[in-house]
C-alpha positions, -999 to 999 in steps of 0.1 A, spaced: -292 537 -597 -257 554 -595 -231 535 -577 -217 535 -545 -180 547 -545 -153 533 -520 -123 552 -515 -87 548 -509 -66 571 -484 -33 586 -498 1 567 -482 -1 595 -454 -36 596 -444 -61 575 -432 -102 563 -439 -108 596 -415 -83 619 -442 -110 611 -469 -142 623 -448 -146 651 -471 -146 634 -500 -170 609 -483 -196 638 -469 -189 660 -500 -203 628 -525 -230 625 -501 -243 657 -502 -247 649 -538 -265 621 -533 -235 598 -541 -228 568 -514 -194 571 -508 -175 549 -479 -134 555 -472 -117 529 -464 -87 519 -439 -54 512 -460 -19 492 -451 8 516 -454 31 494 -474 34 488 -511 5 493 -533 4 461 -544 7 443 -515 -23 465 -501 -51 450 -526 -56 420 -508 -70 442 -481 -87 460 -507 -105 430 -523 -117 419 -491 -129 452 -481 -147 458 -514 -170 444 -530 -175 440 -567 -205 438 -593 -230 462 -606 -231 489 -585 -201 496 -574 -173 520 -579 -135 524 -567 -111 548 -562 -89 567 -541 -63 597 -537 -32 590 -547 -19 559 -529 -51 548 -521 -63 553 -560 -34 535 -570 -44 506 -554 -83 503 -566 -66 507 -601 -46 478 -593 -77 459 -580 -98 470 -608 -73 457 -634 -81 422 -620 -100 407 -647 -114 392 -613 -130 421 -602 -161 440 -618 -160 477 -612 -185 501 -635 -163 526 -625 -126 532 -611 -122 578 -599 -87 586 -593 -77 621 -574 -37 627 -579 -26 598 -589 11 589 -584 26 585 -617 61 587 -605 77 595 -574 88 634 -575 120 639 -590 116 601 -608 95 602 -641 111 574 -653 94 554 -630 59 562 -645 56 533 -670 58 507 -634 31 523 -623 11 525 -653 10 490 -666 -17 477 -654 -37 505 -671 -48 492 -703 -62 461 -683 -88 483 -668 -117 481 -686 -143 499 -669 -145 542 -675 -120 559 -654 -122 597 -644 -89 613 -635 -85 645 -617 -48 659 -613 -29 695 -602 -8 704 -633 18 712 -605 17 679 -592 53 666 -579 39 632 -584 28 631 -618 42 649 -646 16 666 -666 28 658 -701 32 621 -688 -2 616 -673 -18 634 -709 4 607 -724 -2 579 -699 -44 582 -701 -40 568 -730 -33 540 -719 -65 533 -704 -93 524 -731 -122 546 -717 -108 578 -697 -115 614 -687 -88 634 -674 -94 671 -659 -64 691 -648 -63 722 -624 -35 748 -632 -14 757 -602 -25 727 -581 1 703 -568 -6 668 -552 -43 679 -533 -73 691 -547 -87 706 -515 -87 742 -530 -111 733 -557 -126 700 -539 -168 715 -544 -156 714 -577 -138 683 -580 -165 662 -558 -195 679 -589 -175 661 -616 -176 627 -597 -208 632 -591 -218 638 -626 -196 608 -640 -210 583 -622 -242 592 -629 -231 595 -664 -218 560 -660 -248 547 -641 -274 553 -669 -248 541 -697 -255 506 -681 
């Protein structure tokens, strides 16, 4: 059985802003649910995440930007077990502050499950050359990028959701 995917929203959104992802994944046979997160530092939102999202077999996590960062921080916790992590437009650094990249990925080597990252190549929150380099910190990762897209994947959302569904199916077949 394919893992159920729990998704966090971006810093300016809420669970309802993830409904296109949730509904699109459900149409592809993937159970998905969006989680409301507090609007604060990602590290401070992890306890809310872990109290709202189960862990163990059959659970995958992820989200858009801030929500993906919160999910990745939870996935790096050695006490949590997820089947996979899916990161949409991961906020590698604040716009114009690429020197902050290491602070945003220091936890990545501790993520032991497969990770799918999907990003626009013109995302001001993730310089593509830094993203390509940072992905190497993840033990089991796949990066898919889209030219000319910034911090949103809406223009290619159907294709992105096809990728996510295929990734989660592949991960479940490996278990």
